C-alpha positions in Angstrom: 171.8 102.1 76.8 169.7 104.9 75.4 168.0 105.0 72.0 167.8 106.5 69.5 171.4 107.5 69.5 174.0 108.7 67.0 177.5 107.1 67.3 180.3 109.2 65.8 183.5 107.5 65.0 186.2 110.1 65.8 189.1 108.2 64.3 187.5 107.9 60.9 186.5 111.6 60.9 190.2 112.4 61.7 191.3 110.3 58.8 188.8 112.0 56.5 189.9 115.5 57.6 193.6 114.5 57.2 192.9 113.2 53.7 191.0 116.3 52.6 193.5 118.7 54.0 196.4 116.9 52.3 194.6 116.8 49.0 193.8 120.5 49.1 197.3 121.5 50.4 198.8 120.0 47.3 197.0 122.6 45.3 197.6 125.5 47.7 194.0 125.4 49.0 193.1 126.1 52.6 190.4 124.0 54.2 187.8 125.7 56.4 186.3 122.9 58.4 182.5 123.4 58.7 181.2 122.2 62.0 177.4 122.9 61.7 176.6 119.4 60.6 177.4 118.1 64.2 176.3 121.3 66.0 180.0 121.9 66.7 180.1 119.4 69.6 183.6 119.6 71.2 185.0 116.1 70.6 184.2 116.3 66.8 185.6 119.8 66.5 188.8 118.8 68.2 189.1 115.8 66.0 188.7 117.9 62.9 191.5 120.1 64.1 193.7 117.1 64.8 193.1 116.1 61.2 194.9 119.3 60.1 192.2 121.9 59.7 193.4 125.3 60.7 190.3 127.4 60.2 186.7 126.7 61.2 183.3 127.9 60.0 179.7 127.5 61.3 176.3 129.0 60.3 175.1 129.5 63.9 176.6 132.1 66.2 175.6 129.9 69.2 177.9 127.1 67.9 180.7 129.6 67.5 180.3 130.9 71.0 180.4 127.3 72.2 183.6 126.6 70.3 185.3 129.7 71.8 184.1 128.5 75.2 185.9 125.2 74.6 189.1 127.2 74.2 189.4 126.7 70.5 191.9 129.4 69.4 191.7 128.9 65.6 190.0 131.6 63.5 186.3 130.9 63.3 184.0 132.4 60.7 180.2 132.8 60.6 179.4 131.4 57.2 175.7 132.5 57.1 175.0 136.2 56.4 174.7 137.8 59.9 171.3 138.9 61.0 171.1 142.5 62.0 169.9 141.4 65.4 173.1 139.4 66.0 175.9 141.7 64.9 177.0 142.4 68.4 177.6 138.7 69.0 179.2 138.2 65.6 181.8 141.0 66.2 182.5 139.7 69.7 182.7 136.0 68.9 183.5 135.4 65.2 186.8 136.4 63.7 185.2 137.0 60.4 181.9 136.5 58.5 180.6 135.9 55.0 178.4 138.7 53.8 176.4 139.9 50.8 174.4 142.9 52.2 176.2 146.3 52.5 173.7 147.3 55.2 174.8 144.4 57.4 178.5 145.1 56.8 177.9 148.7 57.8 176.4 147.5 61.1 179.4 145.2 61.6 181.6 148.2 61.0 179.9 150.3 63.6 180.0 147.5 66.2 183.6 146.7 65.4 184.7 150.3 65.9 182.8 150.6 69.2 184.4 147.4 70.5 187.9 148.3 69.2 188.0 145.2 66.9 188.8 144.4 63.3 186.3 142.1 61.7 187.2 140.3 58.5 184.6 140.1 55.7 184.4 137.7 52.8 182.0 139.1 50.2 179.8 136.4 48.6 179.2 136.4 44.9 176.3 134.6 43.2 177.6 132.7 40.2 174.3 130.9 39.5 173.0 128.9 42.4 170.8 131.8 43.5 171.3 131.5 47.2 173.3 134.3 48.8 175.6 136.6 47.0 176.1 139.9 45.2 175.6 139.7 41.4 179.0 139.7 39.6 178.3 143.1 37.9 177.8 144.8 41.3 180.9 143.4 43.1 183.3 146.3 42.3 180.9 148.9 43.6 180.3 147.0 46.8 184.0 146.3 47.5 184.6 150.0 47.1 182.1 150.7 49.8 183.5 148.0 52.1 187.0 149.4 51.8 185.8 152.7 53.2 184.4 151.2 56.3 186.4 151.4 59.6 186.7 148.3 61.7 186.3 146.0 58.6 189.0 144.1 56.8 188.1 143.1 53.3 189.6 139.6 53.2 188.3 138.4 49.9 185.4 136.9 47.9 183.6 133.6 47.9 180.8 131.7 46.3 178.4 128.9 47.0 176.9 126.3 44.7 174.9 123.1 45.1 173.1 123.9 48.4 170.0 125.6 47.0 169.7 125.5 43.2 171.7 122.3 42.8 174.1 124.1 40.5 177.3 122.0 40.0 180.7 123.7 40.4 182.5 124.0 37.1 185.7 125.5 35.7 183.5 128.3 34.3 181.6 129.4 37.4 184.6 129.2 39.7 186.7 131.1 37.2 184.2 134.0 37.5 185.6 134.5 41.0 189.2 134.6 39.8 188.4 137.2 37.1 186.5 139.3 39.7 189.4 139.2 42.0 191.7 140.5 39.2 189.3 143.3 38.6 189.2 144.2 42.3 193.0 144.3 42.5 193.3 146.4 39.4 190.7 148.9 40.4 191.7 149.3 44.1 195.3 148.4 44.1 194.9 145.8 46.9 195.5 142.0 47.2 192.4 139.8 47.4 193.8 137.4 50.0 191.1 134.8 50.0 189.1 133.3 47.1 186.7 130.9 48.8 185.6 128.7 45.8 182.9 126.5 47.3 182.2 123.5 49.5 182.5 119.7 49.4 181.0 119.7 45.9 184.0 121.6 44.6 186.4 118.8 45.7 185.7 117.0 42.4 187.4 119.9 40.5 190.3 119.6 42.9 190.6 115.9 42.3 190.6 116.4 38.6 193.1 119.2 38.7 190.4 121.6 37.2 190.0 124.2 40.0 191.3 127.6 38.8 194.7 128.1 40.5 193.9 131.3 42.4 191.0 129.7 44.3 192.7 129.1 47.7 189.9 128.1 50.1 187.2 125.5 50.3 184.6 125.2 53.0 184.3 121.5 53.7 181.9 119.8 56.1 180.1 116.8 54.5 183.3 115.2 53.0 185.0 115.3 56.4 182.0 114.2 58.5 180.4 111.6 56.1 182.9 111.1 53.3 180.1 112.0 50.9 179.3 114.6 48.3 175.5 115.0 48.0 175.6 117.5 45.1 177.6 115.2 42.9 175.8 112.1 44.4 179.0 110.2 45.2 181.4 109.0 47.9 184.5 111.1 48.1 187.4 109.0 47.0 189.9 108.3 49.8 187.4 108.9 52.6 185.4 106.7 55.0 181.6 106.7 54.9 180.7 104.7 58.1 181.6 107.6 60.3 178.2 108.5 61.8 175.7 105.7 62.6 172.2 106.0 63.9 171.0 103.2 66.3 167.3 102.8 66.8 165.3 100.4 68.9 162.3 98.5 67.7 159.0 98.9 69.7 156.6 96.9 67.7 156.8 93.9 65.3 153.6 92.6 63.6 152.4 90.9 60.4 150.2 93.5 58.7 148.8 94.4 55.3 151.0 96.6 53.1 148.1 98.9 52.3 146.1 100.8 54.8 142.4 99.8 55.2 139.8 102.5 54.7 139.3 105.8 53.0 142.6 107.7 52.5 142.8 111.3 53.5 145.9 113.4 54.4 148.6 112.3 56.8 149.7 114.2 59.9 151.9 116.5 57.6 149.1 117.3 55.2 150.3 115.0 52.4 148.1 112.4 50.6 150.1 109.2 50.8 150.2 106.4 48.2 150.7 102.8 49.1 151.4 99.8 46.8 149.6 96.6 47.7 152.3 94.0 48.3 150.2 91.7 50.5 151.0 91.0 54.1 154.5 91.8 55.4 156.4 91.7 58.6 156.5 95.3 59.7 158.5 96.8 62.5 158.3 100.2 64.2 161.4 102.0 65.4 161.2 104.8 68.0 162.2 107.7 65.7 160.2 110.0 63.5 160.1 113.1 61.3 160.4 115.3 64.4 164.0 113.9 64.7 165.3 114.0 61.2 164.8 113.8 57.5 163.7 110.2 57.2 164.4 110.1 53.5 168.1 110.5 54.3 168.3 107.3 56.4 170.0 104.2 54.8 169.6 100.8 56.7 172.9 99.1 57.1 171.0 95.8 56.5 169.9 96.4 52.9 167.2 93.8 53.2 165.3 96.2 55.5 163.2 98.8 53.7 161.9 102.1 55.1 158.1 102.3 54.4 157.5 105.7 55.9 157.2 107.6 59.1 155.0 109.8 61.3 156.4 112.4 63.7 157.5 109.7 66.2 157.3 106.3 64.4 159.6 104.9 61.7 157.8 102.1 59.8 160.1 99.4 58.4 159.5 96.3 56.2 161.7 93.6 57.8 160.1 90.7 56.0 163.4 89.8 54.3 165.8 90.7 57.0 168.7 88.3 57.5 168.4 88.7 61.2 165.3 88.1 63.4 163.8 91.5 64.2 161.9 91.6 67.4 160.8 94.0 70.1 164.0 95.4 71.6 166.1 94.8 68.5 168.5 97.6 67.4 168.5 98.6 63.7 171.3 100.7 62.4 171.4 103.3 59.7 173.9 105.4 57.8 172.6 108.8 56.7 172.9 111.7 54.3 174.1 115.1 55.4 170.5 116.4 55.6 169.5 113.5 58.0 172.5 114.1 60.1 171.7 117.8 60.6 168.3 116.8 62.0 169.6 114.1 64.2 172.3 116.2 65.7 169.9 119.0 66.3 167.2 116.9 67.9 167.3 116.9 71.7 165.6 113.5 71.7 168.6 111.8 70.1 171.6 110.9 72.2 175.0 111.7 70.7 178.0 109.5 71.5 181.5 109.7 70.3 183.5 106.4 69.9 
């Protein structure tokens, strides 16, 4: 058996998808299943679809091309603003995209016309998180420009919170979208079909019955894949969390001091580390490192094991109080945050297995 490896429990992910879809459907909300967290590998994508998701989104055009190659015939959207250098592929492979720059939408328009296609656009609005998005006061002008572009269908508006600035979704900031949609409809005499009100973090408003009624789409990845909501620092009620497990193998076990001996400079990543002197401890090294994932996002299943730190290729563990004997060749399991999963799934050095 190969280590390190990530084991993905498809049946639990299917249950999570089904629960989220059912929850949202009760409020008239469409779930766009976000596949970037697992690099859109086919078994997981098909499992998400089996869970009831009818539309997919990913931030990487390569993943979208792969999904189309699997024969996935659902609408798939590019959820990161397209790069000018990739507009040809976006028009050819994605059914729609999320945008905030009129110059990019103009490029999409030209390519769509040349290929005889109609490309759907959701205009992102910045309601405070300060990642992507047109400022609210500029939306009407930008929508007017989009409506004049051939080959482009203005589908609606959306927003994102929690991913950069940590801004929590609220009734107030999601209501901004609803009011803007009303203004668009009044000014241009059109229907704003989609109001994409956020991501996993916005589910809390749905659960509490607080999401404005016209918001009719959420882009959900983390809650389906991990049953978690990092922005609100919680487990999503009704979902499973032991869906994705990292298995690592131990390559060294020694009794060593807890504090390095000698003058302390910077580590391999340019940081000046601090170590508390706890005396001698039983330390184990797992064959995994910062090159593979965000170590801070790993959570040992055995809570008596503590992560001390890591270099690029070595994960240092305190196994002094472990309930099981840890020796060379032992396998230590971890749950993970969304950020850690992104790295693990992207790393070519970590095997991915579906169970």
